[in-house]
C-alpha positions in Angstrom: -66.7 -21.7 33.3 -64.0 -21.2 30.8 -63.0 -18.9 27.9 -60.6 -20.2 25.3 -58.6 -18.2 22.9 -59.5 -18.2 19.2 -57.5 -15.1 18.4 -57.5 -13.6 15.0 -55.1 -10.6 14.9 -54.3 -7.1 16.0 -54.3 -3.5 14.9 -53.6 -0.1 16.3 -56.3 2.4 17.2 -57.1 3.9 20.6 -59.0 1.4 22.8 -60.0 -2.2 23.4 -63.7 -2.8 23.5 -65.6 -6.1 24.2 -68.7 -7.5 22.5 -70.5 -10.2 24.5 -72.9 -12.5 22.7 -75.0 -14.7 25.1 -77.3 -17.6 24.2 -80.9 -16.3 24.8 -81.6 -18.5 27.8 -81.7 -17.3 31.4 -78.7 -19.3 32.7 -76.5 -18.1 29.8 -77.8 -14.5 29.8 -77.1 -14.3 33.5 -73.5 -15.5 33.3 -72.5 -13.1 30.5 -74.3 -10.3 32.2 -72.1 -10.9 35.3 -69.0 -11.2 33.1 -69.8 -7.9 31.4 -69.9 -6.2 34.8 -66.5 -7.7 35.6 -64.9 -6.6 32.3 -66.3 -3.1 32.7 -64.7 -2.9 36.1 -61.3 -3.0 34.2 -62.3 0.1 32.2 -63.1 -1.9 29.1 -66.3 -0.8 27.4 -68.7 -3.7 27.0 -71.4 -4.1 24.3 -73.9 -6.8 25.3 -75.9 -8.0 22.3 -79.0 -10.1 22.0 -82.7 -9.7 21.0 -84.5 -6.9 22.6 -86.7 -9.2 24.7 -83.8 -11.2 26.0 -81.8 -8.2 26.9 -84.7 -7.0 28.9 -85.0 -10.4 30.5 -81.3 -10.3 31.5 -81.7 -6.8 33.0 -84.9 -7.4 35.0 -83.6 -10.7 36.5 -80.0 -9.7 37.4 -79.5 -10.6 41.1 -77.0 -9.6 43.7 -75.9 -6.3 42.2 -77.4 -2.9 42.4 -79.2 -2.5 39.0 -77.3 0.8 38.6 -74.1 -1.1 38.4 -74.9 -2.3 34.9 -75.7 1.2 33.6 -72.3 1.5 31.9 -72.9 -1.6 29.8 -74.0 -0.8 26.3 -77.0 -3.0 25.4 -77.8 -3.6 21.7 -81.5 -4.6 21.3 -81.4 -6.3 17.9 -84.6 -7.4 16.1 -85.2 -10.9 14.9 -88.2 -12.3 13.1 -91.2 -13.1 15.3 -90.9 -16.6 16.8 -93.4 -19.0 18.4 -93.3 -19.2 22.2 -95.2 -22.4 23.0 -95.9 -23.4 26.5 -93.7 -26.1 28.1 -95.0 -29.6 27.9 -94.3 -31.5 31.2 -95.3 -34.8 29.5 -92.5 -34.8 26.9 -90.5 -38.0 26.8 -87.4 -36.2 28.0 -87.0 -33.2 30.3 -85.1 -31.3 27.7 -87.0 -28.0 27.2 -87.6 -28.3 23.4 -90.3 -25.7 23.7 -87.6 -23.0 23.6 -86.2 -24.1 20.2 -88.1 -21.5 18.2 -86.4 -18.7 20.1 -83.0 -20.2 19.6 -83.6 -20.6 15.9 -84.7 -16.9 15.7 -81.4 -15.9 17.5 -79.5 -17.2 14.4 -80.8 -14.0 12.7 -78.5 -12.0 15.0 -75.6 -12.8 12.7 -75.9 -9.8 10.4 -76.4 -7.1 13.0 -73.7 -8.6 15.2 -71.3 -8.5 12.2 -72.2 -5.0 11.5 -71.6 -3.9 15.1 -68.2 -5.6 15.2 -67.3 -4.0 11.9 -68.4 -0.6 13.1 -66.5 -0.8 16.4 -63.4 -2.0 14.6 -63.1 1.2 12.7 -62.7 3.2 15.9 -61.2 0.7 18.4 -57.7 -0.6 18.5 -59.1 -4.1 19.2 -62.5 -5.7 19.3 -62.8 -8.6 21.7 -65.8 -10.9 20.9 -66.8 -13.2 23.8 -69.6 -15.5 22.7 -71.5 -18.4 24.1 -70.3 -21.7 22.8 -73.7 -22.3 21.2 -73.6 -19.0 19.3 -70.7 -19.8 17.0 -72.8 -19.3 13.9 -73.8 -15.8 14.9 -70.2 -14.5 15.4 -68.5 -16.3 12.5 -67.9 -13.1 10.5 -65.6 -11.7 13.2 -62.8 -13.9 11.8 -62.7 -11.7 8.7 -62.2 -8.4 10.7 -58.5 -7.7 11.1 -58.5 -6.3 14.6 -61.1 -8.6 16.1 -60.3 -11.5 18.4 -62.8 -14.2 19.4 -63.1 -16.1 22.6 -65.6 -18.9 23.2 -67.4 -18.9 26.6 -68.4 -22.2 28.1 -71.3 -21.7 30.4 -70.7 -24.8 32.6 -67.8 -25.9 34.8 -64.4 -27.3 33.8 -65.4 -30.7 35.3 -68.4 -31.0 33.0 -66.5 -29.8 30.0 -63.7 -32.2 30.7 -66.2 -35.1 30.7 -67.4 -33.9 27.3 -63.9 -34.0 26.0 -63.5 -37.4 27.5 -66.6 -38.6 25.6 -65.0 -37.5 22.4 -61.6 -39.0 23.0 -63.1 -42.2 24.6 -60.3 -42.5 27.1 -58.8 -40.6 30.0 -55.4 -39.0 29.7 -52.5 -41.2 30.8 -50.7 -40.8 34.1 -53.5 -38.7 35.6 -53.8 -38.6 39.4 -57.1 -36.6 39.2 -60.3 -38.4 40.3 -62.4 -39.3 37.3 -65.7 -40.7 38.5 -68.3 -42.5 36.5 -70.6 -39.9 35.1 -74.0 -40.0 33.5 -74.2 -40.2 29.7 -75.8 -37.0 28.4 -78.5 -37.5 25.9 -79.0 -34.9 23.4 -59.8 -23.8 40.4 -60.9 -23.9 44.0 -63.7 -26.0 42.6 -62.5 -28.0 39.6 -59.1 -26.5 38.7 -57.5 -30.0 38.1 -60.0 -30.7 35.4 -59.2 -27.5 33.6 -55.5 -28.6 33.6 -56.6 -31.9 32.1 -58.6 -30.1 29.3 -55.4 -28.2 28.4 -53.4 -31.5 28.3 -56.1 -33.3 26.2 -56.8 -30.6 23.7 -53.3 -29.2 23.3 -55.1 -26.3 21.8 -55.7 -22.6 22.7 -55.3 -21.1 26.1 -58.1 -21.6 28.6 -59.1 -19.4 31.5 -61.2 -20.4 34.5 -63.2 -17.3 35.1 -65.5 -16.8 38.0 -67.4 -17.2 40.1 -69.2 -14.3 38.6 -72.0 -13.9 41.0 -71.3 -11.6 44.0 -69.9 -13.4 47.1 -71.5 -10.7 49.3 -74.9 -9.3 48.5 -75.2 -5.6 47.9 -78.2 -4.1 49.7 -80.4 -1.9 47.6 -82.1 0.3 50.2 -84.4 1.7 47.6 -86.1 -1.6 47.0 -88.5 -3.5 49.2 -87.2 -6.8 50.4 -88.9 -9.9 48.9 -91.4 -11.5 51.2 -89.4 -14.7 51.2 -86.5 -13.0 53.0 -88.8 -11.5 55.6 -90.2 -15.0 56.2 -86.6 -16.4 56.5 -85.9 -13.7 59.1 -88.3 -15.4 61.5 -86.4 -18.8 61.5 -83.2 -20.0 63.2 -79.9 -20.6 61.3 -79.6 -23.5 58.9 -83.2 -24.6 59.5 -84.8 -24.0 56.1 -84.4 -26.0 52.9 -84.8 -24.0 49.7 -86.4 -26.0 46.8 -86.2 -24.7 43.2 -85.7 -26.4 39.9 -84.5 -23.5 37.7 -86.1 -21.7 34.8 -86.4 -24.6 32.3 -88.0 -27.4 34.3 -91.5 -28.4 33.5 -93.0 -30.9 36.0 -96.3 -32.9 35.7 -99.1 -32.2 38.1 -98.5 -35.6 39.6 -94.9 -34.9 40.4 -95.8 -31.5 41.8 -98.2 -33.2 44.2 -95.6 -35.7 45.3 -93.1 -32.9 46.1 -95.8 -31.1 48.0 -96.7 -34.1 50.2 -93.1 -35.0 50.7 -92.2 -31.5 51.9 -95.1 -31.4 54.2 -94.4 -34.8 55.7 -90.8 -34.0 56.2 -91.8 -31.5 59.0 -88.8 -29.5 57.9 -89.0 -25.8 57.2 -89.0 -25.0 53.5 -89.2 -22.4 50.8 -90.5 -23.9 47.5 -90.4 -21.9 44.3 -93.1 -23.4 42.1 -93.2 -21.8 38.7 -93.7 -23.2 35.2 -90.7 -23.3 32.9 -89.8 -20.2 31.0 -91.2 -19.8 27.6 -89.0 -18.6 24.7 -90.5 -15.1 25.4 -90.8 -14.8 29.2 -93.0 -11.8 28.9 -95.7 -13.8 27.1 -97.8 -15.3 29.9 -100.5 -16.9 27.7 -100.9 -20.5 28.6 -98.6 -20.4 31.7 -99.8 -23.0 34.2 -100.5 -22.1 37.8 -99.6 -25.3 39.6 -102.4 -26.8 41.6 -101.5 -28.0 45.1 -103.5 -30.3 47.4 -106.6 -28.6 48.9 -105.7 -26.4 51.9 -101.9 -27.1 51.4 -100.6 -23.6 51.8 -102.8 -23.1 54.9 -101.5 -26.4 56.5 -97.8 -25.6 56.0 -98.2 -22.0 57.0 -95.5 -21.2 59.6 -93.0 -23.9 58.4 -93.4 -23.8 54.7 -93.6 -21.0 52.1 -94.7 -21.4 48.5 -93.3 -18.8 46.1 -95.0 -18.5 42.7 -93.1 -15.5 41.3 -89.5 -14.8 40.5 -87.5 -15.5 43.7 -84.3 -13.8 44.7 -82.3 -17.0 44.8 -78.9 -15.5 45.7 -80.4 -13.6 48.7 -82.3 -16.8 49.8 -79.1 -18.9 49.6 -77.1 -16.2 51.4 -79.6 -15.9 54.3 -78.3 -17.5 57.5 -81.6 -19.4 58.0 -81.1 -21.4 54.7 -79.3 -24.7 55.4 -79.9 -26.7 52.2 -80.9 -26.5 48.6 -82.9 -29.1 46.6 -81.9 -28.2 43.1 -81.8 -29.3 39.4 -78.1 -28.4 39.4 -78.0 -26.0 36.5 -74.5 -24.5 36.7 -75.8 -21.1 37.9 -77.6 -22.7 40.8 -74.6 -24.9 41.6 -72.1 -22.0 41.7 -74.5 -19.9 43.7 -75.0 -22.6 46.2 -71.3 -23.3 46.5 -70.4 -19.6 46.9 -73.0 -19.2 49.6 -71.9 -22.4 51.5 -75.1 -24.3 51.1 -75.2 -28.1 50.5 -77.4 -29.7 47.8 -79.9 -32.4 47.3 -79.3 -32.9 43.6 -82.2 -33.7 41.3 -80.8 -33.2 37.7 -83.2 -33.0 34.8 -81.3 -32.6 31.5 -78.3 -31.1 29.6 -75.2 -30.5 31.8 -77.1 -31.0 35.0 -76.4 -34.7 35.6 -72.6 -34.1 35.3 -72.8 -31.0 37.4 -74.5 -33.1 40.0 -71.6 -35.6 40.0 -69.2 -32.7 40.7 -71.4 -31.7 43.7 -71.9 -35.2 45.1 -68.9 -37.3 44.2 -66.0 -34.7 43.8 -66.9 -31.9 46.2 -69.0 -34.1 48.5 -71.4 -31.3 49.4 -74.5 -33.1 48.4 -76.2 -36.3 47.3 -78.6 -37.5 44.6 -82.4 -37.4 45.3 -82.7 -40.2 42.9 -80.3 -42.1 40.6 -80.0 -40.7 37.1 -80.8 -44.2 35.8 -84.3 -43.8 37.2 -84.8 -40.3 35.8 -88.0 -41.1 34.0 -89.7 -42.5 37.0 -91.9 -40.6 39.4 -90.1 -39.3 42.5 -92.5 -40.2 45.3 -93.4 -38.1 48.3 -91.5 -40.6 50.5 -88.4 -40.1 48.3 -88.7 -36.3 48.7 -89.3 -36.6 52.5 -86.2 -38.8 52.9 -84.0 -36.5 50.9 -85.1 -33.4 52.9 -84.6 -35.1 56.2 -81.2 -36.5 55.2 -80.0 -33.1 54.3 -81.5 -31.1 57.1 -81.5 -33.3 60.2 -78.8 -35.9 60.0 -75.1 -35.8 60.9 -74.3 -36.6 57.3 -76.2 -33.4 56.2 -74.4 -31.4 58.9 -71.0 -32.7 57.6 -72.0 -31.7 54.0 -73.0 -28.2 55.3 -69.6 -27.8 57.0 -67.8 -28.9 53.8 -69.9 -26.4 51.8 -68.9 -23.6 54.3 -65.2 -24.6 54.0 -65.5 -24.5 50.2 -67.1 -21.1 50.4 -64.1 -19.9 52.4 -61.7 -21.3 49.8 -63.6 -19.4 47.1 -63.4 -16.2 49.1 -59.7 -16.6 49.5 -59.4 -17.3 45.7 -60.8 -13.9 45.1 -58.2 -12.1 47.2 -55.6 -10.1 45.3 -53.2 -13.1 45.0 -55.9 -15.7 44.9 -56.3 -18.0 41.9 -59.6 -16.5 40.7 -58.1 -13.0 40.7 -55.0 -14.3 38.9 -57.1 -15.9 36.2 -59.2 -12.8 35.5 -56.2 -10.5 35.6 -54.4 -12.9 33.2 -57.4 -12.8 30.8 -57.7 -9.0 31.0 -54.0 -8.6 30.4 -54.2 -10.9 27.4 -57.1 -9.2 25.6 -55.6 -5.7 26.2 -52.0 -6.6 25.2 
């Protein structure tokens, strides 16, 4: 994750304030929510702006922090025209979640209220810092005309994946680079990857970049006022590193046939598992009309009782990954899931679906070596059979290779913990960014 400087200018009033503008999709809302909390901790007021529905989504799904810890973030619930919220189509030619397009188009109408907010804040603040998702450039474009506003673009994926994007554009790697540059899938439509951020700086020769994060908590705050999720109580009953967690994020729609193959594969693996089986988010997650309840083989949940748990609601992923009984993660490799798995020291069976996921998976498997592919990206349109699933689960959970990946994941977790120390690279980066925006 990186912010790069697209500064405008300065002025002299009494305070620096920040305006954060996320893309209205879960993975993006989540990252800027975590970044908001981090900025607020430096005594900088934060204004988090999105549609009313998506602000609510960001708040109800925040994980790892006590909900009261975001009470000092100012949420602006802006209205946009009504938008269609079609159900996901698992039979689309590609796995890209085109069903959320209407909500993204509607978000373009945030331009006027966001501009008005920045203008209003600029009249009382010394400086207005606008941090916006890279896919929300249109919405924040008017900030460039406000004298004491500065804009910073936020990239919601890792430096490795962004570097590969720049490599696509330039069509060649930088000269005299000793950094490993693996073959990566073509995308259709720091302690982790610091060398690639350095390469981005060299290739672009442009504005300053900061590698901010990880944003999610590295230790989970306990909220004693809240009942623990039943999946955590289930995990309590099992031995360390014995359970594989299976989840494919908020925007993956699978066919009934593929769901059945996963079900059989998990059962036949004889490994303990938690499987989150939800339909992909709609543009409006609070509209449950047409949401599918996935059908499993007859008697399935009864047969796997004791060694398998099916979760059909929103799962506390960070808590599950942090639990000592969790020893592996079968994942689509969205960046939120990648960084959560890395920071909790859990290896990955990578099953990318679309967007940045194939390249995030290469970072996990080829660079960090804390996982492997469930199937080759070249076969992405083919059915993953029950046997494929069974083999992947067994490979991660019961082989020496899987144990070695688990150890590397733990070592990487320790590296990240050290990077967050006062003199660690992550702390240095965020302090550098805060110093820059408050200069």
